[in-house]
C-alpha positions in Angstrom: 46.3 42.3 58.1 43.1 42.6 60.2 45.3 43.3 63.4 45.9 46.9 61.9 42.2 47.7 62.8 42.6 46.2 66.1 45.5 48.6 66.8 44.0 51.6 65.3 40.8 50.8 67.8 43.1 50.5 70.8 45.5 53.4 69.9 42.2 55.7 69.3 41.2 54.9 72.5 44.3 55.7 74.1 44.1 59.0 72.4 40.9 59.7 73.7 42.3 59.2 77.3 45.4 61.4 76.6 43.0 63.9 75.9 42.0 64.1 79.3 45.4 65.4 80.6 45.3 69.0 79.2 41.7 69.3 80.6 42.8 68.1 84.2 46.0 70.6 83.7 43.3 73.4 83.1 41.4 72.4 86.0 44.1 72.6 88.4 45.4 75.7 87.1 41.7 77.1 87.6 41.9 76.0 91.2 39.7 72.8 91.0 38.8 71.0 94.5 36.6 68.6 95.8 33.7 71.1 96.5 33.9 71.6 92.5 32.9 68.1 91.8 29.5 68.7 92.8 28.8 70.9 89.9 31.8 70.3 87.4 30.1 72.3 84.6 29.6 75.3 86.8 33.2 75.4 87.1 33.9 75.9 83.4 33.6 79.4 83.1 36.5 79.4 85.8 38.8 77.7 83.2 41.5 79.5 81.6 40.9 79.8 77.5 43.2 76.7 77.3 41.1 74.7 79.5 38.0 75.8 78.1 39.7 74.6 74.6 40.7 71.4 76.6 37.0 70.6 77.6 35.7 70.8 73.9 38.7 69.1 72.7 37.8 66.0 74.9 34.2 66.2 74.3 35.2 66.0 70.6 37.4 63.0 71.0 34.3 60.9 72.6 32.6 61.9 69.4 35.2 60.7 67.3 35.9 57.3 68.9 32.0 56.7 68.6 32.3 56.9 64.9 36.0 55.3 64.8 35.3 52.4 66.7 32.5 50.6 64.8 34.5 51.5 61.6 37.1 49.5 63.2 35.1 46.9 64.5 33.6 46.7 60.8 36.7 46.1 59.2 37.8 43.4 61.7 34.8 41.3 60.6 35.0 42.4 56.6 38.6 42.2 56.2 39.3 44.4 53.6 43.2 44.5 52.5 43.3 47.5 50.5 46.5 49.4 51.0 44.6 52.8 51.5 42.2 51.5 54.2 45.2 49.9 56.1 46.9 53.2 55.9 44.0 55.4 56.8 43.4 52.9 59.9 47.2 53.6 61.1 47.1 57.2 60.5 43.7 58.0 62.2 45.2 57.7 66.0 48.1 60.0 64.8 45.7 62.4 63.0 43.7 62.6 66.5 46.7 63.2 68.5 47.7 65.9 66.4 44.2 67.3 66.7 44.3 67.5 70.5 47.8 69.7 70.2 46.2 72.0 67.5 43.1 72.3 69.5 44.7 73.1 73.0 47.3 75.5 71.1 44.4 77.3 69.4 45.8 76.6 65.9 42.4 76.9 64.0 43.5 75.8 60.4 45.4 72.9 61.6 42.7 71.9 63.8 40.1 72.1 60.9 42.2 69.9 58.7 43.2 67.5 61.2 39.5 67.1 62.3 38.7 66.6 58.3 41.7 64.0 58.0 40.1 62.3 61.0 36.7 61.8 59.5 38.2 61.1 56.2 40.3 58.0 57.6 37.2 56.9 59.4 35.0 57.4 56.2 37.6 55.1 54.4 37.3 52.3 56.6 33.4 52.1 56.4 33.5 52.4 52.7 36.1 49.3 52.5 34.5 47.6 54.9 31.2 47.9 52.7 32.7 46.9 49.9 33.8 43.7 51.0 30.0 42.9 51.0 29.0 44.2 47.3 
């Protein structure tokens, strides 16, 4: 069942790439052009509110994948087969995709719950991977 961890990793990276779309839309709505490419952070104040949230969301997606990718690789090596860890691996990309929508559409309660669920699913992967060696 190690293929589950590989799929979780690939789909989670794809979700990070998907988070670029609302960020791009926010920049386009604000009039982003080639001249803004020299100072993209200065352009941040010009973004509409959803564009600012899209920026923060995209940054958080990178933070999330930096935690989840090693957990997936660890499980690929250790090979846990607990049903809970397999479910956690499968639902992580879905949770993170829903997180993007909750962040962009400014639904703070859902965003917080989805963030916590994503972290929990990653922690489950680490825990079960470690248990293989204890």
